[in-house]
mmCIF file as gemmi writes it, N, C-alpha and C atoms, coordinates in Angstrom:
data_model
loop_
_atom_site.group_PDB
_atom_site.id
_atom_site.type_symbol
_atom_site.label_atom_id
_atom_site.label_alt_id
_atom_site.label_comp_id
_atom_site.label_asym_id
_atom_site.label_entity_id
_atom_site.label_seq_id
_atom_site.pdbx_PDB_ins_code
_atom_site.Cartn_x
_atom_site.Cartn_y
_atom_site.Cartn_z
_atom_site.occupancy
_atom_site.B_iso_or_equiv
_atom_site.pdbx_formal_charge
_atom_site.auth_seq_id
_atom_site.auth_asym_id
_atom_site.pdbx_PDB_model_num
ATOM 1 N N . MET Axp A 1 ? 119.453 149.381 163.902 1 0 ? 1 A 1
ATOM 2 C CA . MET Axp A 1 ? 119.082 149.478 162.52 1 0 ? 1 A 1
ATOM 3 C C . MET Axp A 1 ? 119.182 148.127 161.563 1 0 ? 1 A 1
ATOM 4 N N . ASP Axp A 2 ? 120.28 147.272 161.912 1 0 ? 2 A 1
ATOM 5 C CA . ASP Axp A 2 ? 120.404 146.173 161.218 1 0 ? 2 A 1
ATOM 6 C C . ASP Axp A 2 ? 119.282 145.099 161.686 1 0 ? 2 A 1
ATOM 7 N N . ASP Axp A 3 ? 118.804 145.159 163.004 1 0 ? 3 A 1
ATOM 8 C CA . ASP Axp A 3 ? 117.773 144.336 163.359 1 0 ? 3 A 1
ATOM 9 C C . ASP Axp A 3 ? 116.365 144.835 162.61 1 0 ? 3 A 1
ATOM 10 N N . LEU Axp A 4 ? 116.083 146.105 162.322 1 0 ? 4 A 1
ATOM 11 C CA . LEU Axp A 4 ? 114.986 146.487 161.728 1 0 ? 4 A 1
ATOM 12 C C . LEU Axp A 4 ? 115.111 145.954 160.353 1 0 ? 4 A 1
ATOM 13 N N . LYS Axp A 5 ? 116.165 146.12 159.621 1 0 ? 5 A 1
ATOM 14 C CA . LYS Axp A 5 ? 116.144 145.652 158.213 1 0 ? 5 A 1
ATOM 15 C C . LYS Axp A 5 ? 116.189 144.032 158.237 1 0 ? 5 A 1
ATOM 16 N N . SER Axp A 6 ? 116.709 143.572 159.153 1 0 ? 6 A 1
ATOM 17 C CA . SER Axp A 6 ? 116.474 142.111 159.246 1 0 ? 6 A 1
ATOM 18 C C . SER Axp A 6 ? 115.264 141.714 159.392 1 0 ? 6 A 1
ATOM 19 N N . MET Axp A 7 ? 114.41 142.347 160.23 1 0 ? 7 A 1
ATOM 20 C CA . MET Axp A 7 ? 113.022 142.049 160.587 1 0 ? 7 A 1
ATOM 21 C C . MET Axp A 7 ? 112.254 142.262 159.403 1 0 ? 7 A 1
ATOM 22 N N . MET Axp A 8 ? 112.269 143.55 158.727 1 0 ? 8 A 1
ATOM 23 C CA . MET Axp A 8 ? 111.632 143.903 157.24 1 0 ? 8 A 1
ATOM 24 C C . MET Axp A 8 ? 111.878 142.868 156.414 1 0 ? 8 A 1
ATOM 25 N N . TRP Axp A 9 ? 113.148 142.349 156.103 1 0 ? 9 A 1
ATOM 26 C CA . TRP Axp A 9 ? 113.601 141.39 155.279 1 0 ? 9 A 1
ATOM 27 C C . TRP Axp A 9 ? 112.939 140.101 155.428 1 0 ? 9 A 1
ATOM 28 N N . LYS Axp A 10 ? 112.822 139.626 156.795 1 0 ? 10 A 1
ATOM 29 C CA . LYS Axp A 10 ? 112.309 138.313 157.071 1 0 ? 10 A 1
ATOM 30 C C . LYS Axp A 10 ? 110.732 138.625 156.83 1 0 ? 10 A 1
ATOM 31 N N . GLU Axp A 11 ? 110.174 139.7 157.015 1 0 ? 11 A 1
ATOM 32 C CA . GLU Axp A 11 ? 108.715 139.689 156.852 1 0 ? 11 A 1
ATOM 33 C C . GLU Axp A 11 ? 108.306 139.724 155.442 1 0 ? 11 A 1
ATOM 34 N N . GLY Axp A 12 ? 109.189 140.463 154.537 1 0 ? 12 A 1
ATOM 35 C CA . GLY Axp A 12 ? 108.987 140.349 153.08 1 0 ? 12 A 1
ATOM 36 C C . GLY Axp A 12 ? 109.29 138.933 152.608 1 0 ? 12 A 1
ATOM 37 N N . VAL Axp A 13 ? 110.161 138.348 153.002 1 0 ? 13 A 1
ATOM 38 C CA . VAL Axp A 13 ? 110.39 136.791 152.754 1 0 ? 13 A 1
ATOM 39 C C . VAL Axp A 13 ? 108.888 136.022 152.9 1 0 ? 13 A 1
ATOM 40 N N . GLU Axp A 14 ? 108.578 136.112 154.278 1 0 ? 14 A 1
ATOM 41 C CA . GLU Axp A 14 ? 107.502 135.406 154.609 1 0 ? 14 A 1
ATOM 42 C C . GLU Axp A 14 ? 106.27 135.837 153.738 1 0 ? 14 A 1
ATOM 43 N N . GLN Axp A 15 ? 106.027 137.137 153.501 1 0 ? 15 A 1
ATOM 44 C CA . GLN Axp A 15 ? 104.937 137.561 152.481 1 0 ? 15 A 1
ATOM 45 C C . GLN Axp A 15 ? 105.072 136.962 151.224 1 0 ? 15 A 1
ATOM 46 N N . LEU Axp A 16 ? 106.279 136.878 150.718 1 0 ? 16 A 1
ATOM 47 C CA . LEU Axp A 16 ? 106.534 136.427 149.464 1 0 ? 16 A 1
ATOM 48 C C . LEU Axp A 16 ? 106.25 134.848 149.523 1 0 ? 16 A 1
ATOM 49 N N . ILE Axp A 17 ? 106.613 134.212 150.392 1 0 ? 17 A 1
ATOM 50 C CA . ILE Axp A 17 ? 106.326 132.634 150.569 1 0 ? 17 A 1
ATOM 51 C C . ILE Axp A 17 ? 104.836 132.533 150.591 1 0 ? 17 A 1
ATOM 52 N N . THR Axp A 18 ? 104.056 133.327 151.256 1 0 ? 18 A 1
ATOM 53 C CA . THR Axp A 18 ? 102.556 133.281 151.492 1 0 ? 18 A 1
ATOM 54 C C . THR Axp A 18 ? 101.898 133.436 150.14 1 0 ? 18 A 1
ATOM 55 N N . VAL Axp A 19 ? 102.428 134.597 149.156 1 0 ? 19 A 1
ATOM 56 C CA . VAL Axp A 19 ? 101.936 134.807 148.045 1 0 ? 19 A 1
ATOM 57 C C . VAL Axp A 19 ? 102.012 133.676 147.083 1 0 ? 19 A 1
ATOM 58 N N . ARG Axp A 20 ? 103.292 133.081 147.128 1 0 ? 20 A 1
ATOM 59 C CA . ARG Axp A 20 ? 103.56 131.949 146.134 1 0 ? 20 A 1
ATOM 60 C C . ARG Axp A 20 ? 102.67 130.856 146.587 1 0 ? 20 A 1
ATOM 61 N N . GLU Axp A 21 ? 102.497 130.674 147.918 1 0 ? 21 A 1
ATOM 62 C CA . GLU Axp A 21 ? 101.824 129.392 148.188 1 0 ? 21 A 1
ATOM 63 C C . GLU Axp A 21 ? 100.284 129.724 147.712 1 0 ? 21 A 1
ATOM 64 N N . ARG Axp A 22 ? 99.739 130.887 147.846 1 0 ? 22 A 1
ATOM 65 C CA . ARG Axp A 22 ? 98.344 131.133 147.215 1 0 ? 22 A 1
ATOM 66 C C . ARG Axp A 22 ? 98.422 130.923 145.699 1 0 ? 22 A 1
ATOM 67 N N . GLU Axp A 23 ? 99.282 131.408 145.108 1 0 ? 23 A 1
ATOM 68 C CA . GLU Axp A 23 ? 99.496 131.367 143.602 1 0 ? 23 A 1
ATOM 69 C C . GLU Axp A 23 ? 99.426 129.752 143.228 1 0 ? 23 A 1
ATOM 70 N N . ARG Axp A 24 ? 100.104 129.043 143.986 1 0 ? 24 A 1
ATOM 71 C CA . ARG Axp A 24 ? 100.269 127.446 143.758 1 0 ? 24 A 1
ATOM 72 C C . ARG Axp A 24 ? 98.886 126.835 144.023 1 0 ? 24 A 1
ATOM 73 N N . GLU Axp A 25 ? 98.224 127.269 145.227 1 0 ? 25 A 1
ATOM 74 C CA . GLU Axp A 25 ? 96.827 126.994 145.335 1 0 ? 25 A 1
ATOM 75 C C . GLU Axp A 25 ? 95.775 127.14 144.414 1 0 ? 25 A 1
ATOM 76 N N . ARG Axp A 26 ? 96.095 128.301 143.9 1 0 ? 26 A 1
ATOM 77 C CA . ARG Axp A 26 ? 95.013 128.756 142.724 1 0 ? 26 A 1
ATOM 78 C C . ARG Axp A 26 ? 95.305 127.865 141.333 1 0 ? 26 A 1
ATOM 79 N N . GLU Axp A 27 ? 96.415 127.705 141.182 1 0 ? 27 A 1
ATOM 80 C CA . GLU Axp A 27 ? 97.071 127.106 140.047 1 0 ? 27 A 1
ATOM 81 C C . GLU Axp A 27 ? 96.231 125.494 140.286 1 0 ? 27 A 1
ATOM 82 N N . ARG Axp A 28 ? 96.387 124.876 141.509 1 0 ? 28 A 1
ATOM 83 C CA . ARG Axp A 28 ? 96.082 123.621 141.59 1 0 ? 28 A 1
ATOM 84 C C . ARG Axp A 28 ? 94.442 123.663 141.565 1 0 ? 28 A 1
ATOM 85 N N . GLU Axp A 29 ? 93.776 124.532 141.899 1 0 ? 29 A 1
ATOM 86 C CA . GLU Axp A 29 ? 92.435 124.763 141.844 1 0 ? 29 A 1
ATOM 87 C C . GLU Axp A 29 ? 92.046 124.906 140.417 1 0 ? 29 A 1
ATOM 88 N N . ARG Axp A 30 ? 92.809 125.599 139.61 1 0 ? 30 A 1
ATOM 89 C CA . ARG Axp A 30 ? 92.729 125.704 138.148 1 0 ? 30 A 1
ATOM 90 C C . ARG Axp A 30 ? 92.714 124.301 137.496 1 0 ? 30 A 1
ATOM 91 N N . GLU Axp A 31 ? 93.775 123.659 137.845 1 0 ? 31 A 1
ATOM 92 C CA . GLU Axp A 31 ? 94.085 122.222 137.271 1 0 ? 31 A 1
ATOM 93 C C . GLU Axp A 31 ? 92.699 121.582 137.666 1 0 ? 31 A 1
ATOM 94 N N . ARG Axp A 32 ? 92.272 121.391 138.963 1 0 ? 32 A 1
ATOM 95 C CA . ARG Axp A 32 ? 91.281 120.595 139.191 1 0 ? 32 A 1
ATOM 96 C C . ARG Axp A 32 ? 90.052 120.865 138.408 1 0 ? 32 A 1
ATOM 97 N N . GLU Axp A 33 ? 89.752 122.261 138.305 1 0 ? 33 A 1
ATOM 98 C CA . GLU Axp A 33 ? 88.61 122.52 137.498 1 0 ? 33 A 1
ATOM 99 C C . GLU Axp A 33 ? 88.815 122.201 135.864 1 0 ? 33 A 1
ATOM 100 N N . ARG Axp A 34 ? 90.096 122.256 135.458 1 0 ? 34 A 1
ATOM 101 C CA . ARG Axp A 34 ? 90.106 121.689 134.024 1 0 ? 34 A 1
ATOM 102 C C . ARG Axp A 34 ? 89.943 120.264 134.037 1 0 ? 34 A 1
ATOM 103 N N . GLU Axp A 35 ? 90.29 119.467 134.823 1 0 ? 35 A 1
ATOM 104 C CA . GLU Axp A 35 ? 90.165 117.945 134.991 1 0 ? 35 A 1
ATOM 105 C C . GLU Axp A 35 ? 88.706 117.691 135.098 1 0 ? 35 A 1
ATOM 106 N N . ARG Axp A 36 ? 87.943 118.57 135.932 1 0 ? 36 A 1
ATOM 107 C CA . ARG Axp A 36 ? 86.601 118.168 135.998 1 0 ? 36 A 1
ATOM 108 C C . ARG Axp A 36 ? 85.832 118.475 134.711 1 0 ? 36 A 1
ATOM 109 N N . GLU Axp A 37 ? 86.277 119.515 134.005 1 0 ? 37 A 1
ATOM 110 C CA . GLU Axp A 37 ? 85.742 119.895 132.64 1 0 ? 37 A 1
ATOM 111 C C . GLU Axp A 37 ? 85.882 118.816 131.702 1 0 ? 37 A 1
ATOM 112 N N . ARG Axp A 38 ? 87.066 118.137 131.641 1 0 ? 38 A 1
ATOM 113 C CA . ARG Axp A 38 ? 87.618 117.17 130.798 1 0 ? 38 A 1
ATOM 114 C C . ARG Axp A 38 ? 86.665 115.919 131.085 1 0 ? 38 A 1
ATOM 115 N N . GLU Axp A 39 ? 86.312 115.555 132.24 1 0 ? 39 A 1
ATOM 116 C CA . GLU Axp A 39 ? 85.655 114.604 132.673 1 0 ? 39 A 1
ATOM 117 C C . GLU Axp A 39 ? 84.267 114.914 132.227 1 0 ? 39 A 1
ATOM 118 N N . ARG Axp A 40 ? 83.648 115.942 132.378 1 0 ? 40 A 1
ATOM 119 C CA . ARG Axp A 40 ? 82.305 116.258 131.988 1 0 ? 40 A 1
ATOM 120 C C . ARG Axp A 40 ? 82.244 116.086 130.325 1 0 ? 40 A 1
ATOM 121 N N . ASP Axp A 41 ? 83.227 116.466 129.711 1 0 ? 41 A 1
ATOM 122 C CA . ASP Axp A 41 ? 83.213 116.397 128.205 1 0 ? 41 A 1
ATOM 123 C C . ASP Axp A 41 ? 83.312 114.951 127.813 1 0 ? 41 A 1
ATOM 124 N N . ARG Axp A 42 ? 84.19 114.051 128.505 1 0 ? 42 A 1
ATOM 125 C CA . ARG Axp A 42 ? 84.279 112.654 128.198 1 0 ? 42 A 1
ATOM 126 C C . ARG Axp A 42 ? 82.927 111.993 128.533 1 0 ? 42 A 1
ATOM 127 N N . GLU Axp A 43 ? 82.31 112.347 129.544 1 0 ? 43 A 1
ATOM 128 C CA . GLU Axp A 43 ? 80.997 111.74 129.937 1 0 ? 43 A 1
ATOM 129 C C . GLU Axp A 43 ? 79.663 112.254 128.8 1 0 ? 43 A 1
ATOM 130 N N . ARG Axp A 44 ? 79.861 113.486 128.362 1 0 ? 44 A 1
ATOM 131 C CA . ARG Axp A 44 ? 79.115 113.861 127.178 1 0 ? 44 A 1
ATOM 132 C C . ARG Axp A 44 ? 79.15 112.924 126.114 1 0 ? 44 A 1
ATOM 133 N N . ARG Axp A 45 ? 80.48 112.856 125.804 1 0 ? 45 A 1
ATOM 134 C CA . ARG Axp A 45 ? 80.803 112.328 124.543 1 0 ? 45 A 1
ATOM 135 C C . ARG Axp A 45 ? 80.261 110.612 124.665 1 0 ? 45 A 1
ATOM 136 N N . ARG Axp A 46 ? 80.632 110.254 125.778 1 0 ? 46 A 1
ATOM 137 C CA . ARG Axp A 46 ? 80.218 108.525 126.123 1 0 ? 46 A 1
ATOM 138 C C . ARG Axp A 46 ? 78.626 108.67 126.054 1 0 ? 46 A 1
ATOM 139 N N . ARG Axp A 47 ? 77.872 109.517 126.675 1 0 ? 47 A 1
ATOM 140 C CA . ARG Axp A 47 ? 76.563 109.526 126.806 1 0 ? 47 A 1
ATOM 141 C C . ARG Axp A 47 ? 76.028 109.716 125.081 1 0 ? 47 A 1
ATOM 142 N N . GLY Axp A 48 ? 76.654 110.689 124.364 1 0 ? 48 A 1
ATOM 143 C CA . GLY Axp A 48 ? 76.149 110.795 123.024 1 0 ? 48 A 1
ATOM 144 C C . GLY Axp A 48 ? 76.397 109.499 121.99 1 0 ? 48 A 1
ATOM 145 N N . THR Axp A 49 ? 77.505 108.925 122.529 1 0 ? 49 A 1
ATOM 146 C CA . THR Axp A 49 ? 77.839 107.724 121.703 1 0 ? 49 A 1
ATOM 147 C C . THR Axp A 49 ? 76.938 106.731 122.078 1 0 ? 49 A 1
ATOM 148 N N . ARG Axp A 50 ? 76.597 106.592 123.16 1 0 ? 50 A 1
ATOM 149 C CA . ARG Axp A 50 ? 75.694 105.372 123.737 1 0 ? 50 A 1
ATOM 150 C C . ARG Axp A 50 ? 74.292 105.649 123.288 1 0 ? 50 A 1
ATOM 151 N N . GLU Axp A 51 ? 73.735 107.074 123.215 1 0 ? 51 A 1
ATOM 152 C CA . GLU Axp A 51 ? 72.498 107.272 122.658 1 0 ? 51 A 1
ATOM 153 C C . GLU Axp A 51 ? 72.467 107.126 121.238 1 0 ? 51 A 1
ATOM 154 N N . ALA Axp A 52 ? 73.73 107.455 120.52 1 0 ? 52 A 1
ATOM 155 C CA . ALA Axp A 52 ? 73.448 107.137 118.937 1 0 ? 52 A 1
ATOM 156 C C . ALA Axp A 52 ? 73.475 105.643 118.8 1 0 ? 52 A 1
ATOM 157 N N . ARG Axp A 53 ? 74.291 104.835 119.576 1 0 ? 53 A 1
ATOM 158 C CA . ARG Axp A 53 ? 74.06 103.333 119.331 1 0 ? 53 A 1
ATOM 159 C C . ARG Axp A 53 ? 72.697 102.839 119.628 1 0 ? 53 A 1
ATOM 160 N N . GLN Axp A 54 ? 72.034 103.447 120.617 1 0 ? 54 A 1
ATOM 161 C CA . GLN Axp A 54 ? 70.633 103.089 120.805 1 0 ? 54 A 1
ATOM 162 C C . GLN Axp A 54 ? 69.657 103.415 119.936 1 0 ? 54 A 1
ATOM 163 N N . ARG Axp A 55 ? 69.841 104.507 119.283 1 0 ? 55 A 1
ATOM 164 C CA . ARG Axp A 55 ? 69.059 105.12 118.401 1 0 ? 55 A 1
ATOM 165 C C . ARG Axp A 55 ? 69.216 104.336 116.921 1 0 ? 55 A 1
ATOM 166 N N . GLU Axp A 56 ? 70.49 103.902 116.608 1 0 ? 56 A 1
ATOM 167 C CA . GLU Axp A 56 ? 70.907 103.29 115.639 1 0 ? 56 A 1
ATOM 168 C C . GLU Axp A 56 ? 70.235 101.729 115.7 1 0 ? 56 A 1
ATOM 169 N N . THR Axp A 57 ? 70.318 101.221 116.965 1 0 ? 57 A 1
ATOM 170 C CA . THR Axp A 57 ? 69.808 99.658 116.945 1 0 ? 57 A 1
ATOM 171 C C . THR Axp A 57 ? 68.241 99.905 116.983 1 0 ? 57 A 1
ATOM 172 N N . ARG Axp A 58 ? 67.642 100.958 117.447 1 0 ? 58 A 1
ATOM 173 C CA . ARG Axp A 58 ? 66.155 101.158 117.45 1 0 ? 58 A 1
ATOM 174 C C . ARG Axp A 58 ? 65.666 101.133 116.024 1 0 ? 58 A 1
ATOM 175 N N . GLU Axp A 59 ? 66.375 101.816 115.107 1 0 ? 59 A 1
ATOM 176 C CA . GLU Axp A 59 ? 66.276 102.194 113.886 1 0 ? 59 A 1
ATOM 177 C C . GLU Axp A 59 ? 66.178 100.864 113.169 1 0 ? 59 A 1
ATOM 178 N N . ARG Axp A 60 ? 67.196 100.128 113.218 1 0 ? 60 A 1
ATOM 179 C CA . ARG Axp A 60 ? 67.58 98.808 112.667 1 0 ? 60 A 1
ATOM 180 C C . ARG Axp A 60 ? 66.374 97.767 112.933 1 0 ? 60 A 1
ATOM 181 N N . VAL Axp A 61 ? 66.007 97.778 114.089 1 0 ? 61 A 1
ATOM 182 C CA . VAL Axp A 61 ? 64.934 96.837 114.515 1 0 ? 61 A 1
ATOM 183 C C . VAL Axp A 61 ? 63.622 97.315 113.836 1 0 ? 61 A 1
ATOM 184 N N . GLU Axp A 62 ? 63.423 98.546 113.883 1 0 ? 62 A 1
ATOM 185 C CA . GLU Axp A 62 ? 62.144 99.133 113.278 1 0 ? 62 A 1
ATOM 186 C C . GLU Axp A 62 ? 62.237 98.73 111.692 1 0 ? 62 A 1
ATOM 187 N N . ARG Axp A 63 ? 63.318 98.966 111.039 1 0 ? 63 A 1
ATOM 188 C CA . ARG Axp A 63 ? 63.482 98.62 109.637 1 0 ? 63 A 1
ATOM 189 C C . ARG Axp A 63 ? 63.131 97.182 109.37 1 0 ? 63 A 1
ATOM 190 N N . ALA Axp A 64 ? 63.775 96.448 110.191 1 0 ? 64 A 1
ATOM 191 C CA . ALA Axp A 64 ? 63.719 94.773 110.252 1 0 ? 64 A 1
ATOM 192 C C . ALA Axp A 64 ? 62.106 94.447 110.289 1 0 ? 64 A 1
ATOM 193 N N . SER Axp A 65 ? 61.479 95.063 111.278 1 0 ? 65 A 1
ATOM 194 C CA . SER Axp A 65 ? 60.052 94.641 111.558 1 0 ? 65 A 1
ATOM 195 C C . SER Axp A 65 ? 59.135 95.177 110.441 1 0 ? 65 A 1
ATOM 196 N N . GLU Axp A 66 ? 59.493 96.295 109.845 1 0 ? 66 A 1
ATOM 197 C CA . GLU Axp A 66 ? 58.759 96.742 108.739 1 0 ? 66 A 1
ATOM 198 C C . GLU Axp A 66 ? 58.972 96.007 107.46 1 0 ? 66 A 1
ATOM 199 N N . GLU Axp A 67 ? 60.087 95.358 107.29 1 0 ? 67 A 1
ATOM 200 C CA . GLU Axp A 67 ? 60.338 94.534 106.22 1 0 ? 67 A 1
ATOM 201 C C . GLU Axp A 67 ? 59.561 93.093 106.347 1 0 ? 67 A 1
ATOM 202 N N . ARG Axp A 68 ? 59.386 92.637 107.638 1 0 ? 68 A 1
ATOM 203 C CA . ARG Axp A 68 ? 58.734 91.454 107.921 1 0 ? 68 A 1
ATOM 204 C C . ARG Axp A 68 ? 57.122 91.845 107.889 1 0 ? 68 A 1
ATOM 205 N N . GLY Axp A 69 ? 56.763 93.067 107.788 1 0 ? 69 A 1
ATOM 206 C CA . GLY Axp A 69 ? 55.098 93.422 107.533 1 0 ? 69 A 1
ATOM 207 C C . GLY Axp A 69 ? 54.611 93.636 108.925 1 0 ? 69 A 1
ATOM 208 N N . ARG Axp A 70 ? 55.35 93.836 109.932 1 0 ? 70 A 1
ATOM 209 C CA . ARG Axp A 70 ? 54.918 94.07 111.194 1 0 ? 70 A 1
ATOM 210 C C . ARG Axp A 70 ? 54.857 95.501 111.588 1 0 ? 70 A 1
ATOM 211 N N . GLU Axp A 71 ? 54.099 96.067 112.534 1 0 ? 71 A 1
ATOM 212 C CA . GLU Axp A 71 ? 54.266 97.434 113.016 1 0 ? 71 A 1
ATOM 213 C C . GLU Axp A 71 ? 55.071 97.495 114.053 1 0 ? 71 A 1
ATOM 214 N N . GLY Axp A 72 ? 55.74 98.791 114.304 1 0 ? 72 A 1
ATOM 215 C CA . GLY Axp A 72 ? 56.651 99.032 115.6 1 0 ? 72 A 1
ATOM 216 C C . GLY Axp A 72 ? 57.742 98.016 115.561 1 0 ? 72 A 1
ATOM 217 N N . PRO Axp A 73 ? 58.605 98.44 116.576 1 0 ? 73 A 1
ATOM 218 C CA . PRO Axp A 73 ? 59.78 97.682 116.819 1 0 ? 73 A 1
ATOM 219 C C . PRO Axp A 73 ? 59.508 96.19 117.547 1 0 ? 73 A 1
ATOM 220 N N . LEU Axp A 74 ? 60.354 95.319 117.115 1 0 ? 74 A 1
ATOM 221 C CA . LEU Axp A 74 ? 60.385 93.971 117.768 1 0 ? 74 A 1
ATOM 222 C C . LEU Axp A 74 ? 60.669 93.925 119.262 1 0 ? 74 A 1
ATOM 223 N N . LEU Axp A 75 ? 61.949 94.644 119.385 1 0 ? 75 A 1
ATOM 224 C CA . LEU Axp A 75 ? 62.7 94.314 120.855 1 0 ? 75 A 1
ATOM 225 C C . LEU Axp A 75 ? 62.632 95.603 121.603 1 0 ? 75 A 1
ATOM 226 N N . CYS Axp A 76 ? 62.294 96.916 121.004 1 0 ? 76 A 1
ATOM 227 C CA . CYS Axp A 76 ? 62.412 97.954 121.753 1 0 ? 76 A 1
ATOM 228 C C . CYS Axp A 76 ? 60.879 98.463 122.345 1 0 ? 76 A 1
ATOM 229 N N . SER Axp A 77 ? 60.721 98.727 123.177 1 0 ? 77 A 1
ATOM 230 C CA . SER Axp A 77 ? 59.509 99.339 123.932 1 0 ? 77 A 1
ATOM 231 C C . SER Axp A 77 ? 59.099 100.921 123.212 1 0 ? 77 A 1
ATOM 232 N N . ARG Axp A 78 ? 60.12 101.615 122.717 1 0 ? 78 A 1
ATOM 233 C CA . ARG Axp A 78 ? 60.059 102.871 122.275 1 0 ? 78 A 1
ATOM 234 C C . ARG Axp A 78 ? 59.573 102.968 120.798 1 0 ? 78 A 1
C-alpha cells in the first residue's frame, strides 16, 4: 500500500511540476507579447513624430517660398 501511495504522490508531484512549467511558459509568452506591443507602440510614436517633423518642415518651406513670391515648396517634391 505504501508503494501505491508513494507512486501516486510521485505522479501528483510530476503533474504539479508540469502544470507549473506550463504556467511559467504561458507567462513568458504573455511577457513576450507585451514587449512586442510596447515595441509596436514605440515605433508608432517614432513614426508619428518623424511624420510630424516632415510635415512641419514642408509647411515651413512652403511658407518661406510663398513669402518670396514663388509657388510650391523649394526643397520638397511634395
